[in-house]
C-alpha positions, 0 to 999 in steps of 0.5 A: 808598886808591884802587887801582890805584896805584903806589909809587916808592922810590929805594933810597938813600933808606934807607941800608944799615946804617942804623937804619931799614934794620936795623929793616925787615930784621926784617919779612922772612920766614926764606925772604926773609932766606935769599934776600937772602944769596944776593946777593953785593953789598951793594947787591943785598942792600939793594935786595932788602930794600927791595923786599920791605919795600915790597911787604909794607908796602903790602900790609899797609896795604891788607889791614889785616894786619901786614907780617911776617905776610903769607904769599906763594905762587906760581902755577904760572907763578911769579907771586907772590900773597898766600896769604890775599888772592888777589884782590889783584894786585901787581907789583914792578920795579927798575932802577938806583936805583929800586924800583916797586910796582903794586897793583890789586884788580880784575885782574892787573897788571904794572909795569916801570921802566927807568932807562938808565945806558949806551948801547944799540944800540936797533935791534939789540935791536929787530930781534931782539925787536920787531914789524916796525912797531915797528922801523920806528918806531924807524928813522923820523925824528926820530931823537932820539926813538928812545931814548924810543920804545924804552924806552916799547915795552920797558917796556910789553911787560915790564909786559904779559907780567908781568901775564899771568904768562908772562914775556917768553919768550912773545915780545915781538914778539907785541904791537904797540905801534907806534901807541900813542903816537898813540892807536890802540891795541895789536895782539896776535898771533893766537896769544896765548891768552886775549886777551879783556878789553880791555887797559889801558896806562899809560906815563910818563917821569920826568926825573931830576936827572942829566938821565936819564929814568925810564921807567915802564909799567903793563899790566892789564885793570883799566879804571882803569889807562888812567886813571892820573894823576901823583897815582896815583904815590906817593913818600911813606913813609906805608907804612913800619911 
């Protein structure tokens, strides 16, 4: 298996309470089963189940272990890691009906997906969180590109801070992606710590049957992230135990 790679899964592909879902639930740890029960809606419980099964099954296939025997721990920042394989890096994201997992064996990695389901005030959000140059990009014509620019910026920022393990509370405006789509790279705030290795980013927009778009972004210092292709994004089910 060539890494880095991404796995995408629609949560309605495996129906809740189906024989497949009941079989997969046995792979969860006691702690994961308890956490699953804290979600009030059946939909949220099902998404949690599939996200953890996707994570366990893919990482088990990569490490040669049994999915149910994998042990997870957390860094002080809260970022999860495999207790027995800390050199393997992974990141989960979910939005709407979609779940996504990214894995790298070279460096910390972050993934974020967004499936827009309702209108948003892009400029209000951007003026509050984004870099001024990114706001200027959103305010410039053609205005029909504003949603695409917004979700590209948002997902790439989320992926970056997830890879760092700090979360967006570190400040979304401290990374400037205004000219990324022009091939001119990324600018970082001088106050960000430990920005040494060159950061690589990947962004793609996947059209959906209902005419919406699924926006997907990756960030890592793994050099291969910048060379990802559509073939690196897997939607098959060979990870299922």
